[in-house]
C-alpha positions in Angstrom: -146.8 -37.4 -115.5 -143.7 -38.5 -113.6 -142.2 -35.0 -114.0 -145.5 -33.4 -112.8 -145.3 -35.6 -109.6 -141.6 -34.8 -109.0 -139.8 -37.8 -110.4 -136.6 -37.1 -112.3 -134.0 -39.4 -114.2 -130.3 -38.4 -114.0 -128.2 -40.3 -116.7 -124.9 -42.2 -115.9 -122.8 -39.3 -117.2 -124.6 -36.6 -115.2 -124.9 -35.5 -111.8 -127.6 -33.2 -110.3 -127.8 -30.3 -108.0 -131.1 -29.5 -106.1 -132.0 -26.0 -105.5 -134.8 -25.4 -102.8 -136.1 -21.8 -102.4 -133.0 -20.6 -104.3 -130.6 -22.4 -102.0 -128.4 -25.2 -103.2 -128.9 -28.3 -101.1 -125.5 -29.8 -99.9 -124.3 -32.9 -101.9 -125.0 -33.9 -105.4 -127.5 -36.4 -106.7 -126.2 -39.6 -108.3 -127.5 -41.2 -111.5 -130.8 -42.9 -111.3 -134.4 -42.1 -110.5 -134.8 -39.3 -107.9 -137.8 -37.6 -106.4 -137.8 -33.9 -105.5 -140.7 -31.6 -104.5 -142.0 -30.1 -107.6 -143.3 -27.0 -105.8 -140.2 -26.0 -103.8 -137.3 -27.5 -105.5 -135.5 -27.5 -108.8 -132.9 -29.9 -110.3 -130.0 -28.8 -112.4 -128.1 -31.4 -114.3 -124.3 -31.1 -115.0 -122.8 -33.1 -117.8 -119.5 -34.8 -116.3 -118.2 -35.9 -119.8 -115.0 -34.5 -121.2 -116.0 -31.4 -123.5 -114.0 -30.3 -126.3 -113.8 -26.7 -127.2 -112.0 -25.1 -130.1 -110.0 -22.0 -129.6 -110.3 -19.7 -132.6 -107.1 -18.6 -134.5 -105.3 -15.8 -132.6 -102.8 -13.5 -134.4 -100.0 -13.1 -132.1 -96.3 -11.7 -132.3 -93.8 -14.1 -131.0 -90.8 -13.0 -129.0 -88.5 -12.9 -132.2 -91.1 -10.5 -133.8 -92.7 -13.0 -136.2 -96.6 -12.6 -136.8 -98.4 -15.9 -136.6 -102.0 -17.2 -136.5 -102.3 -20.2 -134.0 -105.3 -22.2 -133.1 -105.8 -24.8 -130.5 -108.2 -27.4 -129.1 -109.0 -27.7 -125.4 -110.3 -30.9 -123.5 -111.8 -30.2 -120.1 -114.4 -31.7 -117.8 -116.2 -30.8 -114.6 -114.9 -32.2 -111.4 -117.1 -30.2 -109.0 -120.7 -29.6 -110.4 -121.5 -27.2 -107.4 -118.7 -24.9 -108.3 -119.3 -25.1 -111.9 -123.0 -24.0 -111.4 -122.6 -21.5 -108.6 -119.2 -19.8 -108.9 -119.3 -19.2 -112.7 -122.4 -18.1 -114.9 -121.5 -20.1 -118.1 -118.4 -22.3 -117.7 -118.3 -23.2 -121.4 -117.8 -19.7 -122.3 -115.5 -19.0 -119.6 -113.2 -21.8 -120.5 -113.2 -20.7 -124.1 -112.3 -17.0 -123.1 -109.4 -18.2 -120.9 -108.1 -20.6 -123.6 -108.0 -17.6 -126.1 -106.1 -15.3 -123.7 -103.7 -17.9 -122.6 -102.9 -19.0 -126.1 -101.9 -15.4 -126.9 -99.9 -15.1 -123.7 -97.9 -18.2 -124.3 -97.0 -17.8 -128.0 -96.2 -14.2 -127.3 -93.3 -15.2 -125.0 -92.1 -18.0 -127.2 -89.9 -18.1 -130.2 -91.0 -19.2 -133.8 -88.7 -22.2 -133.8 -89.9 -23.2 -130.3 -93.5 -23.2 -131.5 -92.7 -25.2 -134.6 -90.5 -27.8 -133.1 -91.2 -28.0 -129.5 -95.0 -28.6 -129.6 -95.3 -30.7 -126.6 -93.6 -28.2 -124.3 -95.9 -25.5 -125.6 -98.9 -27.7 -125.1 -97.9 -28.6 -121.5 -97.4 -24.8 -120.8 -100.8 -23.9 -122.2 -102.4 -26.6 -120.1 -100.9 -25.3 -116.9 -101.9 -21.7 -117.8 -105.4 -22.5 -118.6 -105.9 -24.9 -115.6 -104.6 -22.5 -113.1 -107.8 -20.2 -112.8 -110.4 -22.9 -113.7 -109.8 -25.9 -111.4 -109.8 -24.2 -108.0 -112.6 -21.7 -108.4 -114.7 -23.1 -111.1 -114.4 -27.0 -110.3 -113.2 -27.5 -114.0 -110.1 -29.5 -114.8 -108.2 -29.1 -118.2 -107.3 -32.6 -119.4 -105.4 -31.6 -122.5 -104.3 -28.7 -124.7 -103.2 -29.3 -128.3 -102.0 -26.5 -130.6 -103.8 -27.6 -133.9 -102.4 -25.3 -136.6 -99.7 -22.6 -137.0 -100.1 -20.3 -140.0 -96.9 -18.5 -141.1 -96.6 -15.6 -143.5 -95.9 -16.4 -147.1 -92.6 -14.5 -146.9 -91.5 -16.6 -143.9 -92.4 -19.8 -145.7 -90.2 -18.8 -148.7 -87.4 -18.0 -146.4 -87.7 -21.3 -144.6 -87.9 -23.2 -147.9 -84.7 -21.7 -149.1 -83.0 -22.3 -145.9 -84.0 -26.0 -146.1 -82.8 -26.2 -149.7 -79.5 -24.7 -148.9 -79.0 -27.1 -145.9 -80.0 -30.2 -148.1 -77.4 -28.9 -150.8 -74.7 -28.5 -148.1 -75.2 -32.1 -146.9 -75.2 -33.4 -150.5 -71.8 -31.7 -151.3 -70.3 -32.9 -148.0 -71.3 -36.6 -148.8 -70.1 -36.2 -152.3 -66.8 -34.8 -151.3 -66.4 -37.5 -148.6 -67.1 -40.1 -151.2 -64.5 -38.7 -153.6 -62.0 -38.8 -150.8 -62.6 -42.3 -149.9 -62.6 -43.3 -153.6 -59.2 -41.6 -154.2 -57.7 -43.4 -151.2 -59.0 -46.8 -152.5 -57.8 -46.0 -156.0 -54.3 -45.2 -154.8 -54.2 -48.6 -152.9 -55.4 -50.3 -156.0 -52.7 -48.6 -158.2 -50.1 -49.7 -155.8 -51.4 -53.4 -156.0 -51.5 -53.3 -159.8 -48.0 -51.6 -160.1 -46.5 -54.8 -158.3 -48.3 -57.2 -160.7 -48.5 -55.9 -164.2 -51.0 -58.9 -165.1 -53.6 -57.3 -162.8 -53.6 -54.1 -164.9 -54.3 -56.1 -168.0 -57.1 -58.0 -166.4 -58.7 -54.9 -165.2 -58.5 -53.4 -168.7 -60.2 -56.3 -170.1 -63.0 -56.2 -167.4 -63.6 -52.6 -168.2 -63.8 -53.3 -171.9 -66.4 -56.0 -171.1 -68.5 -53.7 -169.0 -68.5 -50.9 -171.5 -69.4 -53.3 -174.3 -72.2 -55.0 -172.3 -73.8 -51.7 -171.1 -74.6 -50.2 -174.6 -74.2 -53.5 -176.7 -71.5 -51.8 -178.8 -68.4 -53.1 -180.4 -65.0 -51.7 -179.2 -62.0 -51.8 -181.6 -58.5 -51.6 -180.1 -55.8 -50.4 -182.6 -52.9 -52.1 -180.6 -53.0 -55.0 -178.6 -51.8 -54.7 -175.0 -49.1 -57.4 -175.4 -47.7 -55.5 -178.4 -47.5 -52.2 -176.4 -45.7 -54.3 -173.6 -43.3 -55.6 -176.1 -42.3 -52.2 -177.3 -42.0 -51.1 -173.7 -39.6 -53.9 -172.9 -37.6 -53.2 -176.2 -37.2 -49.7 -175.4 -36.1 -50.7 -171.9 -33.5 -53.2 -173.3 -32.1 -50.7 -175.8 -31.6 -48.1 -173.2 -29.6 -50.6 -171.1 -27.4 -51.6 -173.8 -26.6 -48.1 -174.9 -25.7 -47.3 -171.4 -23.4 -50.4 -171.2 -21.8 -49.6 -174.5 -20.9 -46.0 -173.5 -19.4 -47.2 -170.3 -17.2 -49.9 -172.2 -16.1 -47.2 -174.7 -15.1 -45.0 -171.9 -13.0 -47.6 -170.2 -11.2 -48.5 -173.5 -9.8 -45.1 -174.2 -6.0 -44.5 -173.4 -5.2 -42.0 -170.6 -3.8 -38.7 -171.9 0.1 -38.4 -171.4 1.5 -36.5 -168.5 3.3 -33.1 -169.0 7.0 -33.0 -168.0 7.8 -30.5 -165.1 10.3 -27.7 -166.2 12.4 -25.7 -163.9 11.7 -22.0 -164.3 14.7 -19.5 -164.2 15.1 -17.8 -161.0 15.3 -14.0 -161.2 18.7 -12.5 -160.9 19.9 -11.2 -157.5 20.3 -7.5 -157.1 23.9 -6.1 -157.3 24.6 -3.2 -154.8 26.0 -0.1 -156.3 28.3 2.5 -155.0 27.7 6.1 -155.9 31.0 8.2 -156.5 31.3 11.9 -155.6 31.2 13.0 -159.2 27.7 11.3 -159.5 28.8 8.1 -161.3 27.9 4.7 -159.8 30.3 1.7 -159.7 29.1 -1.9 -159.1 30.7 -3.8 -156.3 32.4 -6.9 -157.8 32.6 -8.7 -154.4 28.9 -8.8 -154.2 
């Protein structure tokens, strides 16, 4: 009966636009109970809540020639009910179509790595692209755009998994090599310290034996005690030193070899001048 007499109720999350003889009256009707002329006027209610629209999966080709399927979610709300009713026939469908075309455009000029890692930047760019043609002429503001899912081809998934596995293996090898290098430096320092004090080496040996025996609950049999080996080592060193000293004493006790006398060597005879006679015979010169 209230509707027959022109009474209308506008909810808190709605605003109303009154058309009289086909023309929209200026201003909007606020929430509450209002009255309109049931014979000449018509009330259109506009929901001012944030609406959610899902963008179907779009198959696009990225800038680095990778085929992907991307879907998204758009959150929008009406900020100007008069424009949303007059300037566009069905603003829900219009927002959905703009979101689909914008999603293809943005993903088409982006790389695959950018879509996977820089999701916030892609969402911001999508929001700006969708909001540009909707807020001014349609009175609709896009609050948020989220890329929901990115479907990769199976071959690309396998390639990415192999790449990730190789990267993990490379890191593991580098860490293991670094650990070996640091351990070798520490072992060299420990060897220097133990060489200065032989008792430290024996204590370390006993500690190692205790650790091995405690780990598997086994019995270790050592054929030679460490002290016996050290006795043989010291004995060999003493024998070597005594042998060297004996050889030095023997060499000093031997007599020196006699010196050979110096003998004068005969000088070669001097040459005697000869005189040749006219008959061909040669005579020696006695004076010379």
